[in-house]
Short mmCIF file of the C-alpha atoms (twelve columns), coordinates in Angstrom:
data_MODEL
# 
_entry.id   MODEL 
# 
loop_
_atom_site.group_PDB 
_atom_site.id 
_atom_site.type_symbol 
_atom_site.label_atom_id 
_atom_site.label_alt_id 
_atom_site.label_comp_id 
_atom_site.label_asym_id 
_atom_site.label_seq_id 
_atom_site.Cartn_x 
_atom_site.Cartn_y 
_atom_site.Cartn_z 
_atom_site.pdbx_PDB_model_num 
ATOM 1   C CA . UNK A 1   22.123  -79.841  -32.186 1 
ATOM 2   C CA . UNK A 2   24.220  -82.240  -34.163 1 
ATOM 3   C CA . UNK A 3   27.940  -81.746  -33.460 1 
ATOM 4   C CA . UNK A 4   28.682  -82.632  -37.087 1 
ATOM 5   C CA . UNK A 5   26.545  -79.807  -38.493 1 
ATOM 6   C CA . UNK A 6   28.467  -77.605  -40.909 1 
ATOM 7   C CA . UNK A 7   27.810  -74.345  -42.746 1 
ATOM 8   C CA . UNK A 8   27.300  -75.879  -46.181 1 
ATOM 9   C CA . UNK A 9   25.837  -73.803  -48.982 1 
ATOM 10  C CA . UNK A 10  22.867  -76.150  -49.158 1 
ATOM 11  C CA . UNK A 11  21.506  -79.167  -47.261 1 
ATOM 12  C CA . UNK A 12  23.472  -82.398  -47.634 1 
ATOM 13  C CA . UNK A 13  20.526  -84.436  -48.885 1 
ATOM 14  C CA . UNK A 14  19.327  -86.339  -51.915 1 
ATOM 15  C CA . UNK A 15  15.789  -86.875  -53.146 1 
ATOM 16  C CA . UNK A 16  14.116  -89.597  -55.165 1 
ATOM 17  C CA . UNK A 17  14.465  -87.306  -58.179 1 
ATOM 18  C CA . UNK A 18  18.169  -86.566  -57.556 1 
ATOM 19  C CA . UNK A 19  20.783  -87.577  -60.111 1 
ATOM 20  C CA . UNK A 20  22.926  -90.630  -59.277 1 
ATOM 21  C CA . UNK A 21  25.973  -89.943  -57.130 1 
ATOM 22  C CA . UNK A 22  29.175  -91.816  -56.317 1 
ATOM 23  C CA . UNK A 23  28.995  -90.660  -52.702 1 
ATOM 24  C CA . UNK A 24  27.850  -93.029  -49.998 1 
ATOM 25  C CA . UNK A 25  24.360  -92.049  -48.886 1 
ATOM 26  C CA . UNK A 26  23.528  -92.427  -45.200 1 
ATOM 27  C CA . UNK A 27  20.215  -94.189  -44.645 1 
ATOM 28  C CA . UNK A 28  18.403  -94.668  -41.300 1 
ATOM 29  C CA . UNK A 29  18.456  -98.168  -39.844 1 
ATOM 30  C CA . UNK A 30  14.817  -99.306  -39.600 1 
ATOM 31  C CA . UNK A 31  15.756  -101.839 -36.916 1 
ATOM 32  C CA . UNK A 32  17.087  -99.011  -34.766 1 
ATOM 33  C CA . UNK A 33  14.324  -96.626  -35.838 1 
ATOM 34  C CA . UNK A 34  11.280  -98.829  -36.676 1 
ATOM 35  C CA . UNK A 35  9.050   -95.758  -37.020 1 
ATOM 36  C CA . UNK A 36  11.096  -94.540  -40.010 1 
ATOM 37  C CA . UNK A 37  9.649   -97.215  -42.298 1 
ATOM 38  C CA . UNK A 38  6.231   -95.606  -41.932 1 
ATOM 39  C CA . UNK A 39  7.283   -91.944  -41.855 1 
ATOM 40  C CA . UNK A 40  6.167   -89.579  -44.600 1 
ATOM 41  C CA . UNK A 41  9.176   -87.621  -45.836 1 
ATOM 42  C CA . UNK A 42  10.651  -86.184  -49.073 1 
ATOM 43  C CA . UNK A 43  12.193  -89.518  -50.068 1 
ATOM 44  C CA . UNK A 44  9.127   -91.584  -49.241 1 
ATOM 45  C CA . UNK A 45  6.402   -92.622  -51.659 1 
ATOM 46  C CA . UNK A 46  3.968   -92.634  -48.767 1 
ATOM 47  C CA . UNK A 47  1.143   -90.132  -48.472 1 
ATOM 48  C CA . UNK A 48  -0.597  -91.747  -45.507 1 
ATOM 49  C CA . UNK A 49  -0.466  -94.785  -43.190 1 
ATOM 50  C CA . UNK A 50  -3.021  -97.119  -41.683 1 
ATOM 51  C CA . UNK A 51  -3.869  -97.238  -37.937 1 
ATOM 52  C CA . UNK A 52  -1.488  -100.135 -37.283 1 
ATOM 53  C CA . UNK A 53  1.408   -98.291  -38.907 1 
ATOM 54  C CA . UNK A 54  0.530   -95.107  -37.036 1 
ATOM 55  C CA . UNK A 55  0.663   -97.040  -33.771 1 
ATOM 56  C CA . UNK A 56  4.185   -98.218  -34.609 1 
ATOM 57  C CA . UNK A 57  5.267   -94.598  -35.046 1 
ATOM 58  C CA . UNK A 58  3.565   -93.490  -31.834 1 
ATOM 59  C CA . UNK A 59  4.940   -96.401  -29.796 1 
ATOM 60  C CA . UNK A 60  8.519   -96.468  -31.062 1 
ATOM 61  C CA . UNK A 61  9.509   -92.870  -31.750 1 
ATOM 62  C CA . UNK A 62  11.491  -91.365  -28.876 1 
ATOM 63  C CA . UNK A 63  12.855  -87.826  -28.695 1 
ATOM 64  C CA . UNK A 64  16.585  -87.330  -29.298 1 
ATOM 65  C CA . UNK A 65  18.870  -85.403  -26.968 1 
ATOM 66  C CA . UNK A 66  21.295  -85.160  -29.896 1 
ATOM 67  C CA . UNK A 67  20.018  -85.320  -33.463 1 
ATOM 68  C CA . UNK A 68  21.545  -88.285  -35.343 1 
ATOM 69  C CA . UNK A 69  23.370  -87.222  -38.545 1 
ATOM 70  C CA . UNK A 70  20.982  -89.208  -40.746 1 
ATOM 71  C CA . UNK A 71  18.203  -86.825  -39.672 1 
ATOM 72  C CA . UNK A 72  20.151  -83.545  -39.776 1 
ATOM 73  C CA . UNK A 73  19.662  -82.099  -43.245 1 
ATOM 74  C CA . UNK A 74  22.840  -80.007  -43.029 1 
ATOM 75  C CA . UNK A 75  25.324  -82.403  -41.451 1 
ATOM 76  C CA . UNK A 76  27.799  -84.756  -43.109 1 
ATOM 77  C CA . UNK A 77  27.639  -87.206  -44.745 1 
ATOM 78  C CA . UNK A 78  25.171  -87.115  -47.631 1 
ATOM 79  C CA . UNK A 79  21.786  -88.562  -46.666 1 
ATOM 80  C CA . UNK A 80  18.265  -89.127  -47.901 1 
ATOM 81  C CA . UNK A 81  16.113  -86.052  -47.232 1 
ATOM 82  C CA . UNK A 82  14.758  -86.605  -43.700 1 
ATOM 83  C CA . UNK A 83  11.358  -85.803  -42.214 1 
ATOM 84  C CA . UNK A 84  11.157  -82.589  -40.202 1 
ATOM 85  C CA . UNK A 85  12.286  -82.551  -36.573 1 
ATOM 86  C CA . UNK A 86  11.920  -79.722  -34.071 1 
ATOM 87  C CA . UNK A 87  14.244  -78.856  -31.195 1 
ATOM 88  C CA . UNK A 88  12.212  -77.807  -28.184 1 
ATOM 89  C CA . UNK A 89  10.336  -78.420  -24.951 1 
ATOM 90  C CA . UNK A 90  6.866   -79.934  -24.423 1 
ATOM 91  C CA . UNK A 91  4.207   -77.348  -23.635 1 
ATOM 92  C CA . UNK A 92  3.762   -77.317  -19.844 1 
ATOM 93  C CA . UNK A 93  0.659   -75.462  -18.656 1 
ATOM 94  C CA . UNK A 94  2.050   -74.928  -15.151 1 
ATOM 95  C CA . UNK A 95  5.041   -73.152  -16.686 1 
ATOM 96  C CA . UNK A 96  2.767   -71.271  -19.095 1 
ATOM 97  C CA . UNK A 97  0.693   -70.007  -16.177 1 
ATOM 98  C CA . UNK A 98  3.779   -68.929  -14.217 1 
ATOM 99  C CA . UNK A 99  5.270   -67.197  -17.272 1 
ATOM 100 C CA . UNK A 100 1.973   -65.490  -18.064 1 
ATOM 101 C CA . UNK A 101 1.618   -64.062  -14.559 1 
ATOM 102 C CA . UNK A 102 5.217   -62.854  -14.594 1 
ATOM 103 C CA . UNK A 103 4.720   -60.998  -17.883 1 
ATOM 104 C CA . UNK A 104 1.136   -59.819  -17.285 1 
ATOM 105 C CA . UNK A 105 -0.419  -61.957  -20.002 1 
ATOM 106 C CA . UNK A 106 -2.515  -64.407  -17.961 1 
ATOM 107 C CA . UNK A 107 -5.930  -64.064  -19.599 1 
ATOM 108 C CA . UNK A 108 -9.049  -65.372  -17.849 1 
ATOM 109 C CA . UNK A 109 -12.522 -66.296  -19.076 1 
ATOM 110 C CA . UNK A 110 -15.683 -64.403  -18.180 1 
ATOM 111 C CA . UNK A 111 -17.738 -66.186  -15.526 1 
ATOM 112 C CA . UNK A 112 -21.002 -65.849  -13.641 1 
ATOM 113 C CA . UNK A 113 -21.670 -66.060  -9.920  1 
ATOM 114 C CA . UNK A 114 -24.402 -68.264  -8.469  1 
ATOM 115 C CA . UNK A 115 -26.556 -65.159  -8.390  1 
ATOM 116 C CA . UNK A 116 -26.088 -64.665  -12.124 1 
ATOM 117 C CA . UNK A 117 -23.733 -61.713  -11.855 1 
ATOM 118 C CA . UNK A 118 -21.206 -61.560  -14.688 1 
ATOM 119 C CA . UNK A 119 -17.574 -61.327  -13.656 1 
ATOM 120 C CA . UNK A 120 -15.520 -59.987  -16.527 1 
ATOM 121 C CA . UNK A 121 -12.381 -61.901  -17.381 1 
ATOM 122 C CA . UNK A 122 -9.316  -60.578  -19.157 1 
ATOM 123 C CA . UNK A 123 -5.773  -60.134  -17.899 1 
ATOM 124 C CA . UNK A 124 -5.279  -60.673  -14.186 1 
ATOM 125 C CA . UNK A 125 -2.396  -60.745  -11.743 1 
ATOM 126 C CA . UNK A 126 -1.933  -63.787  -9.520  1 
ATOM 127 C CA . UNK A 127 -3.281  -62.007  -6.421  1 
ATOM 128 C CA . UNK A 128 -6.496  -61.117  -8.287  1 
ATOM 129 C CA . UNK A 129 -7.370  -64.689  -9.229  1 
ATOM 130 C CA . UNK A 130 -9.949  -66.674  -7.261  1 
ATOM 131 C CA . UNK A 131 -10.508 -70.459  -7.257  1 
ATOM 132 C CA . UNK A 132 -13.522 -69.849  -9.521  1 
ATOM 133 C CA . UNK A 133 -11.490 -68.143  -12.249 1 
ATOM 134 C CA . UNK A 134 -10.541 -70.231  -15.287 1 
ATOM 135 C CA . UNK A 135 -7.540  -69.439  -17.450 1 
ATOM 136 C CA . UNK A 136 -8.332  -68.754  -21.104 1 
ATOM 137 C CA . UNK A 137 -5.722  -71.235  -22.293 1 
ATOM 138 C CA . UNK A 138 -5.740  -70.463  -26.016 1 
ATOM 139 C CA . UNK A 139 -5.673  -66.681  -25.548 1 
ATOM 140 C CA . UNK A 140 -2.893  -66.870  -22.967 1 
ATOM 141 C CA . UNK A 141 -0.773  -69.170  -25.131 1 
ATOM 142 C CA . UNK A 142 -1.252  -66.891  -28.149 1 
ATOM 143 C CA . UNK A 143 -0.066  -63.905  -26.120 1 
ATOM 144 C CA . UNK A 144 2.921   -65.905  -24.915 1 
ATOM 145 C CA . UNK A 145 3.757   -67.068  -28.421 1 
ATOM 146 C CA . UNK A 146 3.639   -63.487  -29.714 1 
ATOM 147 C CA . UNK A 147 6.163   -62.515  -27.058 1 
ATOM 148 C CA . UNK A 148 8.493   -65.440  -27.760 1 
ATOM 149 C CA . UNK A 149 8.567   -65.100  -31.552 1 
ATOM 150 C CA . UNK A 150 10.912  -65.518  -33.362 1 
ATOM 151 C CA . UNK A 151 12.915  -67.311  -30.672 1 
ATOM 152 C CA . UNK A 152 10.284  -70.024  -30.238 1 
ATOM 153 C CA . UNK A 153 6.989   -71.065  -31.767 1 
ATOM 154 C CA . UNK A 154 4.503   -73.852  -31.154 1 
ATOM 155 C CA . UNK A 155 4.664   -77.009  -33.256 1 
ATOM 156 C CA . UNK A 156 2.979   -80.408  -32.964 1 
ATOM 157 C CA . UNK A 157 5.275   -83.387  -32.483 1 
ATOM 158 C CA . UNK A 158 5.565   -87.037  -31.478 1 
ATOM 159 C CA . UNK A 159 6.698   -88.266  -28.051 1 
ATOM 160 C CA . UNK A 160 5.039   -85.419  -26.162 1 
ATOM 161 C CA . UNK A 161 3.064   -86.654  -23.126 1 
ATOM 162 C CA . UNK A 162 -0.550  -85.481  -23.302 1 
ATOM 163 C CA . UNK A 163 -3.489  -87.211  -21.617 1 
ATOM 164 C CA . UNK A 164 -6.124  -85.524  -23.780 1 
ATOM 165 C CA . UNK A 165 -4.787  -85.974  -27.321 1 
ATOM 166 C CA . UNK A 166 -2.508  -88.368  -29.227 1 
ATOM 167 C CA . UNK A 167 0.095   -85.702  -29.885 1 
ATOM 168 C CA . UNK A 168 1.360   -82.698  -28.022 1 
ATOM 169 C CA . UNK A 169 2.681   -79.217  -28.643 1 
ATOM 170 C CA . UNK A 170 6.275   -78.124  -28.145 1 
ATOM 171 C CA . UNK A 171 8.048   -74.791  -28.025 1 
ATOM 172 C CA . UNK A 172 10.223  -75.190  -31.118 1 
ATOM 173 C CA . UNK A 173 13.506  -73.284  -31.392 1 
ATOM 174 C CA . UNK A 174 14.470  -74.527  -34.865 1 
ATOM 175 C CA . UNK A 175 14.180  -77.535  -37.147 1 
ATOM 176 C CA . UNK A 176 16.615  -79.998  -38.663 1 
ATOM 177 C CA . UNK A 177 16.236  -78.038  -41.915 1 
ATOM 178 C CA . UNK A 178 17.290  -74.754  -40.303 1 
ATOM 179 C CA . UNK A 179 20.790  -73.746  -41.533 1 
ATOM 180 C CA . UNK A 180 23.388  -74.203  -38.767 1 
ATOM 181 C CA . UNK A 181 24.227  -70.497  -38.593 1 
ATOM 182 C CA . UNK A 182 20.546  -69.723  -37.956 1 
ATOM 183 C CA . UNK A 183 20.109  -72.243  -35.145 1 
ATOM 184 C CA . UNK A 184 20.201  -71.034  -31.536 1 
ATOM 185 C CA . UNK A 185 23.534  -71.189  -29.741 1 
ATOM 186 C CA . UNK A 186 24.000  -73.036  -26.466 1 
ATOM 187 C CA . UNK A 187 23.867  -69.644  -24.740 1 
ATOM 188 C CA . UNK A 188 20.594  -68.790  -26.500 1 
ATOM 189 C CA . UNK A 189 19.108  -72.109  -25.420 1 
ATOM 190 C CA . UNK A 190 20.245  -71.700  -21.818 1 
ATOM 191 C CA . UNK A 191 18.718  -68.227  -21.587 1 
ATOM 192 C CA . UNK A 192 15.386  -69.351  -23.007 1 
ATOM 193 C CA . UNK A 193 15.362  -72.457  -20.823 1 
ATOM 194 C CA . UNK A 194 15.752  -70.283  -17.731 1 
ATOM 195 C CA . UNK A 195 13.150  -67.796  -18.998 1 
ATOM 196 C CA . UNK A 196 10.546  -70.506  -19.604 1 
ATOM 197 C CA . UNK A 197 11.343  -72.432  -16.429 1 
ATOM 198 C CA . UNK A 198 12.340  -75.809  -17.864 1 
ATOM 199 C CA . UNK A 199 14.784  -77.976  -15.921 1 
ATOM 200 C CA . UNK A 200 15.857  -80.215  -18.809 1 
ATOM 201 C CA . UNK A 201 17.501  -79.253  -22.065 1 
ATOM 202 C CA . UNK A 202 15.355  -79.282  -25.228 1 
ATOM 203 C CA . UNK A 203 15.108  -82.427  -27.346 1 
ATOM 204 C CA . UNK A 204 14.510  -83.194  -31.003 1 
ATOM 205 C CA . UNK A 205 11.030  -84.504  -31.861 1 
ATOM 206 C CA . UNK A 206 9.527   -85.473  -35.202 1 
ATOM 207 C CA . UNK A 207 6.652   -83.456  -36.610 1 
ATOM 208 C CA . UNK A 208 3.252   -85.144  -36.664 1 
ATOM 209 C CA . UNK A 209 3.062   -84.263  -40.361 1 
ATOM 210 C CA . UNK A 210 5.742   -86.879  -41.105 1 
# 
């Protein structure tokens, strides 16, 4: 979280439709953040981007350990309304599996033996699982998400390693538009990090809808 975040009554942002102001408005440096030029956000006239522009965003956006003030809607100084960022961890299926077994929510698919006998799936403990059993990924993740709400929810973001798709999911704890008093504390984050099994602290990643 940004150390300069304050408990203002409303976000410290301006929009294209905002009235002129004498205050200095913080604007992202496109040389430092080349992806920003092609981002879709409240102050942008963009509604889409071409494949070449999308590649720039994919190649140059990197997650932030600390959210820069120009992207924190609530921090000082005044800034152009930023795209949405989420604070969280990339979805890790090894950690999902371990968490699911621990909390009895590992859900497996139905399967058939070579002889054609149906083996019913459903929730299983680790000692009940055979090499032939396949985890029902979507069902297990939904059960896990139900348990973690409202502390964390799944969002899609940039700079999430995933071999199968262009983007990846993260466990989001809050966004850059979440009021400071509603964001998780360092103690909250540490507890959830231990609960989920992550070694690194969460980072800020931009939504794929930007």
